[in-house]
N, C-alpha and C positions, 0 to 999 in steps of 0.2 A: 318428540311430542311435548307441547307446552303444557305445563301444569300450573294451576292457580294456587295450589296449596303449598304451604311452607312447613318445614320441619318443626317439630315441637321443641327442638333443641336450639331454637333461634335465640342467640345471646344478644345482650345489649350492645349497641354500637360503641366503639372506643370513643374517647373524648373528641370533640370537634376537630376535624382535620383541615379546617379552612383558615387557620391562623396564618396570615401573610408573613413571609420572611422579610423582615425589614433590614437584614444585615447587608444587603446589596441592592443598589438601585437598579441594576441591570438584571432582568429575569434570566435565570439559567434555562437553557433549552437543551433537550436531549435527542439523540438519534433513537430509532426504534430499538436497536441492539442494546444501547446503554440503558434505556428505560427498562427493557426486559431484564437485564442483569441487576439493575438497582432494585427492582420490585420483586423479582423472582417469578414474574408472569411471562409465559411464553410469547414470542413475537406473534404467533398465529392468534392467540387469544387477544392480544392488544389490538391487532388489526380487526378482529371480529367486533370488539367493543367499539372501535372507531367507526366501522361500517354501520353499526346499529345506532350510532349517535349517543353512546353511553359516555364516551370521552371525546374531547376535542382533538382535532388533527395536530395542533401544536403541542408538543410534549415539553412541559415545563414542571416546576416544582408542584404546582397544583395538580398536575396529572399524576405525579407520584403519589400524592396524598389520596387522590380520587381512586387510583388503582388499588391502593391498600384497603380503602374502605369497601370498594366493590368486591374484592377477594374475600374480605371478612364476611360480607353479606352472603356471598355465593357459598362459602364453606359452612358457615354456622346456620344459615337460614335455608339452605338448599334452594336458592332462588334461581330461576331461569333468566334468560336475557330480557324478556319482556318485563318481568318483575324487577330486575336490576335497573333497567332504564327508568321505569316509573318511580321507583323508590329514590334513585339518585336525583331525579328531577325534583321530587318533593323535598328532599333534604337540602338541595341547593336553594330552593325557594324559601325554606324556613331560615336558612343561614342569611339570605339576603334581607329577609324581614327583620331578623335580629340586628343586622348591621344598621338598617334604617332606624330601628328603635333606639339603638345606642347613640346614633348621631343626633337624635332629637332630644336627648337628655341633657 
């Protein structure tokens, strides 16, 4: 059952997780199993997030950061898949707008 309410214990998000890794020009990609081991998120949950469009099918460093953010939201805010998808889309849009603003300065 989907619920629109969120827990009262919803903590603030950790600092921005979108900072690009400039240490290597070639993006690191991960298999499903390695991504699961790296993030502590089960392979079934990762596939579920992918099927619902919460994460991209290509698993890279940004996916690791996204999964950590998603799990933080899920655990602290008790968000369901619909809420997670909506909030991650909004947070991504905010980050894109911040990047655009920085580039104009």
